[in-house]
N, C-alpha and C positions, 0 to 999 in steps of 0.2 A: 507618556513615558518614552524618553530614550529610554537608551541599552547603557551610555555613561551615568542614569542610575538607578542600577540595579548591582552595585556595589563591587564591578568584577575585573581582575588584575587589568593590569594596560596590555601586557601580549594582549590577552584574550580581547579586549576593547578593540585592537588594534588589525586583528587577525578584522572582526566579526565588522567593524568599520572599510576596507580596505574589500569588500563581499558584497556591500552596497548597504550591510543594514544601517538600521538609525531608529527607526522606533520597536521595541518585541510584538508581534504577534499577540494577541490577547491572555491563548496558551502560553504564551514562552513569558509573557510579564507575568500569571498568576505562578506559573510554575518555580519558574529560575529562585524568584527568594525562600521557597520552602524549600527542593534541593539544598540549596545553599548551607541551610537551619539544618539540613542531617536529619527532615524529616519523612516516614515512609510516604509514599502517592499514592492518587489513584486517576491517572488521567481520561479524561473521553472527548475528543475531536477530532472532526470533521479529517478525511485526508487532507490532505494538502493545506492544514494550520501551521504545523512549524514546530507537531511534538519531538522532532529528533532534534534540532538545537533548543529543546526546552529543558533537553538531559542533557544531551554532550556538553552544552554552556556551562552547566554549575558543574558539571563532574568534573573538569579540565577542572577547571577555578581548584574546586576543592583538593583533585590532583597534587596540580602544581605546586600548591603550598604544601604540599605535603614530606613530598621529592624535591621537594627546589630543585637543589644544582650536584641531588647527592654521589656522590660515585658508588654508591652501593652495586648490586649486584639490583636486579629490574624485577618485581616481582608481579604479578595479574592482582592490581586490586578495583578493575573494574570492570564489570561482563555484561555487556547486550548481547539477550538470547532473541530472536526474530524469526520468522517461520521459514522465510524462503533464499537462495544464493542472490538475488539480483538486492534483494531488499537490504541486507549485510553489504555486500559491496557497495553501494551507498549510502548507509550509518558508517563503512569503514574509514566511507571518502570527507566525511561531515566535519567525525572527529581529528583526524588528516589539517583540514582547512581550518580549525576554526584554533589545532592547537598548534601551530608549525609556527610560532613563536617562544610554544615551552620547552623543553623538553622532555616532554614527554613520547608515549610511542605508543603507538598502536597495533594490532598483528587479522585481523577477517579472516577467517575460516569458514569450508565449508565443503559439503561432496562430492562427487565428481568430476572429483579432480587428484591428485597422485599430494598425498600427504607430506611426500617431504621437505618439502620448501618451509613447509604453517607448519611440522615436528625443530628447521634447524631453525626457524625464528625464535621457536616457541624457549629452545634451550641456550638462546641471546639474551634471551629476555623483553621483555611487555610489563607495557601498564596499563595497556586496555587492552581486554580480546571482545569479539563484535565476530556470532555463533549462528550457526544451524544448530540444530536439537540432536543431531544421529552423530554428526563429526565430532561435535566437540563429549558426547560419551565413551563417542569412540579413540576418542586419542584422552580419553582419561583415561579410560581400563589399559591403557596400552603402559600407564604410566610417563605420559608428558606433559601432562598439567599437573598445577596445584594450586585449591584454591581456598587456599586456608590466611592465604593475606588479604581477598577481598574487601571490600572497603563498603562497594554499591553493584547491585545487582537487577537489572534493568528486562522487562519481561514485556517485551512491543509484539505488535499487532497485535496484544495475546488473544482475541475473539478467535484473527483467522489458524493463529496457533492449536488450538483449540474444538475446531474444524474442520484445520488437516490431521486430527488424530493425535497431538504431538501432550495430551494431559500430563498420560507419566514419564513422557520424558520430560517435561517438569518438574515433575515433584522430585525426578530422583535425579537433576540437577538441582533444587531449591537442596537439598538433601547433604548437598558437596560443601554448603559457603557454612560458613562464622554464622551460628544462629543472630553476634551481634548488627550485621552486614542493615543498611539502608536496602530497603528494594519501592525502583518503582514503577506502576504497572502502566502501559498507554494501550490503548483501547480505541479505537472508532465509532463503539455499540456500546452496549453496556446490558450483555444479557445476562440471568439468572447465573451461569454456569460461570462467568466470569469474578459474579460478586462474593459467590463461592470460593472461589478460587482467591480473591485477594483477604479473605476470614482468616484464608490457612497459611496466607504465608508473610500479610501484613501488618504492622504494631503500629493501632490505633489512630492510620494516613488519612492525613488529611485530601479531600477532593475538589481535585478539580477538574471544569465539566463548561467549558466556551461553549457549547451551540447545543439545541434538543439532543439526545441522546435518536440517533435512527436518521437524521433529516438532511437533506440535501443542501449541498448549497443556493447560498435565494438570490447571484448572476449564472449557473447555471439554464440556460433556457431551458425547456425539456418538450422530447415530441415524441408521438409513436404513434406507429403506422400501424394496424391495423391489414396484413397479409395473409395469400394463400403461404404458406406453408413453401407448397415447391415453387416460388416467385421469388422465393429469399433474395437469390442471389445476384436474379433478375431483375430486383429493386437499390441490390448493394452498385450493381457496377450502374446502374439508372443514376444514385443521387451522385454518384462519387465523381461521373463526366458529367453530366448538367451541367450542377451547379460548380464544378475546379475544386472538388473538394483532394485534400493535402493536409499531410500527417492527424490525419487518419488512426484513431483505433480503437482496431474491432472487437467485438466482446464472444467467443465459440466456446457453448458445452462442455464440445470433446475436445480432444487431440483432434481426430481423425474429422474429425468438421473446420479444427478452423486450417486441414492441408487440405483439406475438397474446396474452400471459401479463396484460400490461395491461390488456387489449380486452377480456377471457372475467373482469377480477378486477371490472373496471369496471359490466359489467352484471350483477355479482349488486353494485351499490350498493357496493363496495370501495372509499375512496376508496388508487387507486397510479398509479404513473409508472414510465418507464423513460427511463433517462438512457444510452447511449453515445456512439458517435463520428459518427454522425448529424445526430446533435442540435448546436446551436452551445452557443462555448459562455455568454454565456450565459444561454442557457434552458438547458444547463445545471446552473450557478449556482446558476439559481433552484430546481429543482426541485431540488439537493440543499437550500438554505437548505429550501427547505418540509417536505424528508424530517426533521433538523436541528429544525428550532423545532414538527411532528409534528400541522404539519397536513397531511403526508402520509401515512396509515401505512404502507405498501407503497412499498420504493422496485425494482425492477426494473432488472439491472444486469448488463453483461459486463462481462469480467476484466478490461479496459484501462480501463474508464471506473472503472471500481468501486475501480482502486487508489491515487487519489486519496483512497476517504471515512474521513477517520479521523475517529470518533464516537466518544466517550465514555459507557461503560454500554449498546455497543446488543446486546442484547435477545437476537437472535433473529437468524442468516442460512440459509437453503434452497437446498439442491445443486440448483434444479428441475432442473438439467439436469448431467450428472459430467466433469469436467477428462477431456479424455485423457493427457492429461500430469499424473504425480501430485503433482508442488512445488505447480500450481496449484494443488490442492487444499488444499495449508496455507496459503495467500497465503489464501483465501475464507473458512476456519476464525477464522483469525488477525482476522478484523474485530471477532468479538465474545472474551467474555475479553480487556479492556482493562487493561489498568494495572494487574492483580488484581484486577476483577469477575468474575461469573461470565458463563454463556454457552450458550446450546443452538444443536448443530450440526447442521440434518436433512437429508437428504439423499436422492432418488427415485432410485433405480437401475429401469433397466427390462430385458428381455432384454440390449436390442447393446451396455448397460452397464455392463454383466460383468466384460467384462477388465480397464475400466477402473479398478473396483470391488477386483482381483484386485488390478492396478498399485500401485494407494493404498495396500488394507491390506497389503500387502510394507514399501514409504514408510515408515508407522505407527506399525506392530506398535503393534498400540490392537487392543482386540476391544469392535467397538464394538459399538451395540444394537441388534439387530432387530424391531424394529417389528412385526409379523405379525399382529395384532386388524385389519383394519381393507379395506376390500372392494371395493378398487380392486390384487390380486393380481394377477399374474402369472395368464393361463393355467392354465401348472401349478403353480402354488400355490404354486412351490419355484425359491431360485433355479438349480438344476438336477433336471434335469424330476423330475417324481416324488420329491423327497424336499421332505423340510419345513426352513424354512434354520433351518441353528445357532444358538445363540443365541440362540433366540426368546423378544419376549417377547406375553406379551397382554397387554400392555396400551398403549395408543396416545396415554394423559395429559401436561400439561407442558407446557411450552413449546417452544417446536425450534428447530433452525438447524441452516447448515451453504449451504455453497460452491460451484459449477460454473467451468467456462471455458468460451471463449468463441472458441476451436479444432478446427475441424472432425476428421474422421479423418484425413481426405482432404488435408487441408492440413499437420497432424502435421507441430512441430520440434520437433525436440530440437539442444540447442547444447549434449553432457556425452556 
């Protein structure tokens, strides 16, 4: 199928064509007709499969027909709620790109920055609002937001919003919208809590699932290193230096841990930056831009901060710390191998993380290659005391990559 077969307006087709889009991805091909038909939708697909375009393009088509060339004051007719500032920015940019040949306007709002420019833009009138939950509710409480004319509500990265504790905020936001709205819910995983959320807010939704729930991309090569916890930094440096790795996204469980990894790499003259919630929005954006522009070779991130990182052809992901929630591993792996590109995901597993790794294996059902030929193995030399790692390999060559969670075992959350 071609985009021109989806009955989209010529203005949108022109914008999409200029972006090099010829064939819609599976999630786009299945979702766009449903959204154009006005149906509620549950979309489940891996990160990097084109979910944003799957809802942004049909929303623009609908609003372009509704608003047309009207000179009347603009009103918020589409609202996208998403968990992180970085993701909100990228979604807003996508709307700008696809709607550039229409008269539609979008605004992206989030916390951590002055609200004054956002309030001024709201007063001038907008068609599409992309927002994080906190700032959205704050501006509504102050009387700057009117959602009475809303046509479409999108809950994006729903599983992550629940995992970050936004469930009550989401419920409040939904109550502010008209009951006859169209609701679209997109999620990379589909735990019980998401299904319950869909039952609460969606009316007879269509469901689109383009890959098995919680599966990892087939074009991502996964590798596991069983490594002594105290030697993880040395192994990371060794891989980056010996394999000449660049454009590496490293996942750390905590903000403090991310900063320490960056300090250790810098001491060895490896350009690295950290991105996490303690940094200001402007600082996070500068670091992200530097990484995208390849001015920084290694970006060390916590899971929450990294959720909005959308970089095409990101070659390597390294799980410096394994996540204690298996689905988080899937999200991390999804940062690479996007849009059909290949990628390498590398994970470091200390003795204390072996239960996490076993849970991950049960979920992904993939025979991940064990790299045993390295000098930083557990003192016992194996995952099980006295045993050699199964499916071990004597080679450590090649590029590497993987991801990790910022949730500690003590504070472990499960919503299913």
